[in-house]
N, C-alpha and C positions, 0 to 999 in steps of 0.2 A: 800359218801353222808353225808351232814351236819346233825348233830343230832338236833332234834327238842327241843328247849328250850323256855318255856313260858316266862321266864324273859328277854329273848333277843328280844322279839317281840316289835314292835313300840307300843306306848301307846294305841291308839284307837283299834288297832288289838288285843292287849292283853285283853282289856275290852270286846270286842265282843266275843272273844274266851271263856272267863270265863263265860260270860252271857249265851252263847250257851250251854256250858256244863251243866249248872243248869237246864234250861228249857227242854233241850233235854232228860236228864236223868229222870226228873220228868214226862214228857208227855209219854215217852216210857214205863216206868214202870207202869204208871196208865192205859195206853191203854192195855198192856199185861195182867194186873191184871183183868181188867173189861171185856176184850173182847178176852181172850185167845182162846176160842172155835171158835169164828168167824174167827179169824186170821188163826187158824189151818185149818178151812174149806176152806178158800181161797188158802192156801198153798197146800192142797191136790188137789184142782182143777187144779192148774197150773203145777203140776207134769206131767200131760199128754202132755205138750208141748214137752217133750223129746221124747215121742212116735211119735209125728208128725215130729220132726226133723229127727229122724231115718228113717221114712218112706219116707220123701220127700228129702232125701239127694242128689238125682240126679238132683234136680231142683235148678238152679242158683238163681232164685228169692227167693225160700224158704230159701236157705242158707243165703241170705242177710237179709231177713225180719223176719224170725222166731225168731232170737235172739233179734230183736228190739221189737217184740211183748212181749217177756218174760221180757225184761228189763223195758218196760213200766209198766207192772202190778207189777213187783218187786219194782220199784220206788214208785208206787202208795201206796203199802202197807207201805213202810217206811214213806212216807209223812203223811199218815193217822195216823200212830202211833206217829209221832212227833207233831201232831196237825195242820199240813199244809193241811187242808181239801180241800181248793180251788185247790191246786196243785195236790193233790191226784186224784181229779176228772178230772182235765185236762189231767193227764196221762192216765186215762181210755179212754177218747175220742181219744187220740193218739193211744192207743192200738187197738181200734176198727177200726180206719182209716187205720192203717197199715195192718190189716187183710183184709180189703176191697181191698187195693192196691195189696196185695199178690194174691188174687183171680183174679183180673183183669190182672196183669202183667204176671201171669203164662201162659196165652195164647196170650200175646202181647210182645214178646221178643224185637222187634225193639223199641217200645215205652219205654220199661224198660231201654234199653241202653240210650235212649234220656234222660230219667228221672234221671238216675244215673249221667250223665254228665251235666245235666241242660243246654243243648245246645239250640241253636236258635229254632230248630224244636220243642223241648219240650216247650219252652216259648210261641211259636205260638199256640201250642195245648192248653196250659193252658189259653191263652187269650180267648178261646172259651167257657170255662166252669170252674167252681170253682174247681172241682175235676179231678184227672188224668183219671178217668174212664168215664168222660163226665157229662152231665147235670143230676142232680137228681140221681135216682137209676134205670133208665131205663135199663142200661146194665145188672144189676143183675136180674131184672125181666124177662129178655129174656133168661136166662140160663135154659136149659131144666130141670135139676134136681131141681132148685129153683122153676120153674113153677109147677112142679109136687108136690113139698113140699107145696107151697102156696095153691094149689088146694085142698090139704088134710086138711088144717087148717081152723078152723072156723074164723070168722072175728076178734075175740079177740086175736087170736094167730098169725096172719099173720105178717111177718117181714117187707115187703116192700109195699104191696098194700094199697092204701089209706093212712090214718094217722096211720100207723101200728107201731108195737113195736120198731123195730130197728131204724126206722126213728125218732120216738118220743124220744127215748133214746139219739140219737145223738144230737137232738136239745136241750134237757135238759142239756147235758154235755157241749154243746157249750156256754151256758150261763156263765159257769165258765171261758171259754176262753175269752169271751168278757166282763167279769167283770160286770155281772148283779148285781144290788144293793143288791139283796137278797143273794148274794154269796160272799160278802166281806170277806176277811180273818181277818180283824181287827175289834175290837169293841171299845167302849169308853175307852180312856186312855190305849189302849192295843197295845204295840209295839213288843210283842213277842207272838208266838203261844201258845194257851191254849187248854187243853183237853176239848172237848165238846161231851157229850154222844149222843145228838141228831144228831150232824153232823157226828159223827163216824158211827152211825147206818144207816144214809142216804147213806154215802159212801159205807158201806158194802153191802147194797141192790143193789146199782148200780154196784158194782164190781162183785157180783155174776151174775147179769143180763148180763153183758158184756161177761163173760166167757161162758155163755150159747150160746149167739149169735155168738161168734167167733168160737166155736167148731161146731156149725151148719154150718157156712160158710165154714169151712175147710172140713167138711164131704161132703157138696154139691158141693164144688169147686173141690174136689179130691175124687170123689166117689169110683173109682176103687182102689185107694191107701188105702182108709179106709176099703174096703171089704177085701183087702189083709192083713190087720193087724191080729195079733193073736187074738184069742177069748177073752183072758184076757184083751188085750189092748182096743179092741172094747167095752168090757163091762165096763172098767174104764171110757172111754170117755162118753158112754151113761148114765151110772149111776152116776158118780161123777160130770160130767159137764153139760150134757144135762138135765137129770132129768125127772120126771114123765110127765111134761107138753108137752114135745116134743119127747121123745125117741121112743114112738110107731109110731109117724108120720114119724120119720126118718126111722124106720124099714120098714114101709109101702112104703115109697118113694123109697128105695133102694132094696125092695123085700128081706129083710134079714130074 
């Protein structure tokens, strides 16, 4: 393997490498210094994904998509700490979307094979709706455990019904995908990412929110697997990730 040598790089490549080292180091250290506790909080939340991987290891869908969920949020953390807030939020939408696909494909193995191969049957299905699970969120609203959960939520806590939380958050994050003017990455005379406290805090709130919704989806999508987890693992998921707003509703839904 050829040894990396900066001086051997072409001129423009060398310049962008040196420039990146400067802003990356500055933004990373500033983010960690100012937001170490917030980052630690997110890292603690995503440790529970290893519990889900262990419990869902017999599922071909989970084996394929759980690592993608993890790498989405892991990438999001890095982008946020480097000052790439637009892309950090784009990763959060991808993380949520992959979790929704995981729930759907777990009971649709044929469609999952089509999706993996991106064959004609899959493309025809995609032509009928924007998402692999169909139009809107009707599929999820019909799942028995989600119906019970939604029935136990007041209107401010519902995930799917009406203009509810998960739907609203997905739409907000989609503005980063579609480059809404309010979410530009650059500013006046700004051609490299810069640390921005307000944008970091916005990302942090969205990131925490997404972890709550994803863990609720996993619990309601795989209720028996969740019940079969050890008491400590269930406690970690309910307390670290779900939190006070929803954990009692989850217990009520699953009769825990």
